[in-house]
C-alpha positions in Angstrom: 0.0 0.1 0.1 1.5 3.2 -1.2 0.5 5.1 2.5 2.1 2.8 4.4 5.9 3.1 4.0 5.5 7.4 4.6 3.6 8.1 7.8 1.6 10.5 8.0 2.0 13.4 10.3 -1.2 14.7 11.1 -1.2 18.7 11.0 0.6 18.7 7.8 -2.1 16.2 6.7 -4.4 18.6 8.7 -3.5 21.5 6.7 -4.8 19.2 3.8 -4.7 19.8 5.7 -4.3 20.0 5.6 -0.4 20.9 4.7 0.7 17.9 7.0 4.0 17.4 8.5 7.0 17.3 9.6 8.1 13.6 9.0 6.4 13.3 5.7 6.9 17.0 5.3 5.2 19.6 5.1 8.1 22.0 3.2 11.7 22.2 3.3 13.6 20.3 0.6 12.8 17.4 -1.0 14.2 15.4 1.8 11.0 16.2 4.1 13.0 18.5 6.3 12.0 21.4 8.4 8.3 23.1 7.7 8.6 26.1 5.7 5.3 27.5 7.0 5.5 30.5 9.4 5.1 30.6 12.9 0.3 31.1 12.9 -0.7 34.6 13.6 -2.2 35.6 16.9 -6.4 34.0 16.9 -8.2 37.1 14.9 -10.8 35.0 13.5 -13.9 33.2 14.7 -13.6 29.5 15.6 -16.5 28.2 16.1 -17.3 27.1 12.3 -14.8 24.6 13.2 -15.1 23.7 16.6 -16.6 20.0 17.3 -15.5 16.7 16.8 -15.7 15.5 12.7 -14.8 12.5 11.0 -13.8 12.6 7.7 -16.4 11.0 5.7 -13.8 11.6 2.7 -9.8 12.2 1.8 -9.3 13.1 -1.7 -5.6 13.4 -2.7 -4.3 15.0 -5.6 -0.2 15.0 -6.9 0.0 18.7 -8.3 2.1 17.4 -11.4 -0.5 15.5 -12.9 -4.0 16.6 -11.1 -5.7 13.6 -13.0 -4.5 10.9 -10.8 -6.2 11.3 -7.7 -6.9 8.7 -4.5 -9.5 8.8 -2.5 -7.6 7.5 0.7 -10.9 6.5 3.4 -12.7 4.5 1.0 -9.9 3.1 -1.0 -7.3 2.5 1.4 -9.8 2.1 4.7 -8.3 5.2 6.4 -10.2 7.0 8.8 -9.4 10.3 10.4 -11.4 12.2 13.5 -10.8 15.5 14.4 -11.6 17.5 17.3 -11.3 21.5 18.2 -12.3 22.4 20.9 -13.7 26.7 21.6 -10.2 27.2 23.5 -8.7 26.2 20.3 -6.9 23.0 21.2 -7.1 20.0 18.6 -7.1 16.7 18.7 -6.0 14.3 15.7 -6.4 11.4 15.3 -5.2 9.2 12.0 -5.2 5.2 11.3 -4.5 3.6 8.4 -3.0 -0.4 8.1 -3.6 -1.4 11.4 -1.3 2.0 12.9 -2.5 4.8 14.5 -1.3 8.2 14.7 -2.2 11.2 16.8 -1.6 14.8 17.4 -2.5 17.8 20.0 -2.2 21.4 19.0 -3.7 24.5 19.0 -5.6 25.9 15.6 -6.3 29.5 14.6 -8.3 31.1 12.0 -8.2 34.5 10.2 -10.9 34.9 7.3 -10.9 31.0 6.0 -7.4 30.0 6.3 -6.7 27.6 9.2 -3.2 27.5 11.2 -2.1 24.4 12.9 0.5 24.5 15.4 1.6 21.3 16.4 2.6 20.4 19.8 2.6 16.5 19.7 4.0 13.9 18.3 6.3 16.0 16.8 6.0 20.4 16.9 5.3 22.3 14.0 3.2 24.8 11.9 1.0 24.2 9.2 -2.0 26.0 6.8 -4.7 25.6 5.1 -8.3 26.1 4.3 -11.8 25.6 5.2 -15.3 26.3 4.3 -18.4 24.8 5.6 -21.1 22.8 3.0 -24.3 22.6 5.2 -22.8 20.5 8.4 -20.2 19.3 6.8 -16.5 20.7 7.0 -14.2 21.0 4.3 -10.0 21.4 4.9 -7.6 22.0 1.7 -4.2 22.2 1.9 -1.0 21.0 0.7 1.1 17.8 1.7 4.3 16.3 0.6 5.2 12.8 0.2 6.0 9.5 -1.8 2.6 9.5 -3.2 2.8 6.6 -5.7 6.2 5.3 -3.7 8.8 5.9 -6.6 11.1 7.7 -3.9 10.0 11.0 -5.2 8.5 13.3 -2.5 5.5 14.6 -4.2 3.9 18.1 -3.6 0.0 17.0 -3.2 -3.3 19.0 -3.0 -5.6 17.9 -0.2 -9.2 17.9 -0.2 -11.1 16.7 3.4 -14.3 16.5 3.6 -15.4 16.0 7.3 -19.0 15.3 9.3 -19.8 16.0 12.4 -19.2 13.1 14.7 
């Protein structure tokens, strides 16, 4: 399975989400180096659209170099993703895939439709993406860097999370 060989850090996978992560790489060089996203600004927006407990209905991953190739990893690969945001701005995310589980905690801030993640555990780092609401669903869009097809080359990906209230 293409996802198994590259552990996915959640906040980078969060910024879409997320532009997730330090281990898989959300910025930096092709070696998956340190994130290049600047620190998040002070909270200026209303968190209420993202506050709650969410479960992924779909997570769509598209390589920027070939947008015609995409993969929906919730139904195709049995991935599950749960995301909880408190009104204080604390978040917890959990990704389960192929019998493995990864959890992340941190803080979230918004400015307009831009969402900023500051991961605290397991790996500190910052990422950002955009969000919108469609009825009860929360939609998160962002960038991700990982070896999408396990060919040894880190790919730049667009990601789309469609989350429903849990």
